[in-house]
N, C-alpha and C positions, 0 to 999 in steps of 0.2 A: 235261256242264255246261261252260259257257263262263266263263272267268275273264278279267277285264280287268286288265292291269298295265302298268307302265312298261316300255318296251323297253330292253334292254341292248345295248351296242355289238356283242356277239357274236351278236345277233339279226339283224343287218343282211342277211346272205345269205338267211336264210329269209324275211325281210320282202320282199326283192327278188323272190324266187321267187313269192310270193303276189301281189305287186304286178303282175309281168309276166302272170301267169295271169289276173288280174282285168281288165287293161286290153287284152287281146286283142280282146275284143268291142267296146270302144270304138274301137280302131284300125280294126276292120272297119267299124263304123258310120259313121266319118268317112272311110274310104278312105285312111288314112295310117299305115303301119306304123312310122313314126319319131316318134310322139308322145313327149314328154319322159319319162313314166313307164316307157316300154319301152326307152329308151336310157340311162337313169340307171345308174350303176355302183354296185356294192356299197360302195365307199368313199364315194360321195355319200350313200348311205343311212346309213352309219355316222356320217358327220359330222352329218346331220339328227338322229340319235338322241343325239349328244353335245351339240348346241347348242340343241335345242328340246324340246318335249314330244311324244314319240311313245309312243302306247299300242298294245298288242297284245291281241288276243283269242286265248286258247289253249283248246284242247280237249285235255285230257291234256298231252302235251309238244309237240303240234303247234300252230303258229301259223295261225289260220284267218282273221285279219283284222288290220288296222292303220289308224291314223290319225295325222296330224301336226298340231301346232299350234305357231305361232311368234308369241309376244307382241311387239307393237310398240306402246308406249305403253299405252293401255287397250284395244286392239283385238287379238284373236287371229286370225291368218290360218290358216284351216283348209286342209289339203291332203292329198292321197293317201289318201283314205278307200278302203280296198281290202278285199274279202272274197274268199276262195278261191271259185271257181265252184261247187264242190260243197257249200259252206256258205251260198250266197246264198239269200235268201227266208226266212231263219230268224231274223231280228232282230239278227244280228250287227252290221250297219252302224249300225242306230239305237242299239244298245247302246254302241258305240264313240263315236258322236257325243255321246250323253248323258253318257258318262264324261268326254270332253274338256271339255264345258261345266262339269262339276263340278270338274275338275282344275285348269283354268286361270282365274286371277283376272281375267277380262276384263269390260269393260263391253259390248262387242259382239264378235261373231264374223263374219268375212267369208270368203267362198269364191266359187269360180266352177266351172261345169260347162258342158259343151256343150249347145247348144240341142236336139239330138236325143236327149239322154240323159234320157228321160222318167222312168225308174225313179229316177234320182238326184234329179231335180227334185221328184218326189212325196216322196221321203224327206226332203229338206231343208224342204220346205214343212210337212211333218207336225211337224217339230222347230222350227217358229217362224221359218224363214228367209223373207225377202220379197225379191223381185227389186228390184234398185236401178238396173241398166242392162244394156245388151247392147253387145258389142263385136265387130264383124265382123273375123274374122282372115283369112278367105279365102272363096272361093266356097262352100266346103263346111262352114265352121265359124264359128259365132258363139258367143262365150262369154257365158253368163248370169251376171252377178255378183249375189250374194245376200248379205243381212246379217241377223243375228239380234241384236236389242237385248237387253240384260240383262232377264230377266224379274223383276219386283218381287214 
């Protein structure tokens, strides 16, 4: 059984481990081993836990996923939705995303992902996100910005 709860600062190291494992495939997809989620430090993750909303998915004592939300006015910036590779495809990412929508009192949720990340794009569309724009970062990467308006 997967339980969703708020992360504690002492979870930072385990969150970072899951994050790095989850983003290896993204780094390979885009040919860039230095994407921000892979070079972030444990202290940076700890600070995110202390200053924003970070939820974790636990199976027993193990963290198998995490998501971040940072409220700015009435908009929540969603980031670092990660699921351990051996737990992917089992609804953990969608459960975390839905839990963040419930947890943060926002009018809208914004996020971005890479244009080649089809699984991510499908997940976000299933949860009501719509593409708002594309931003070319390099020859190999275009960011797809998406938004989910509050569901009435």
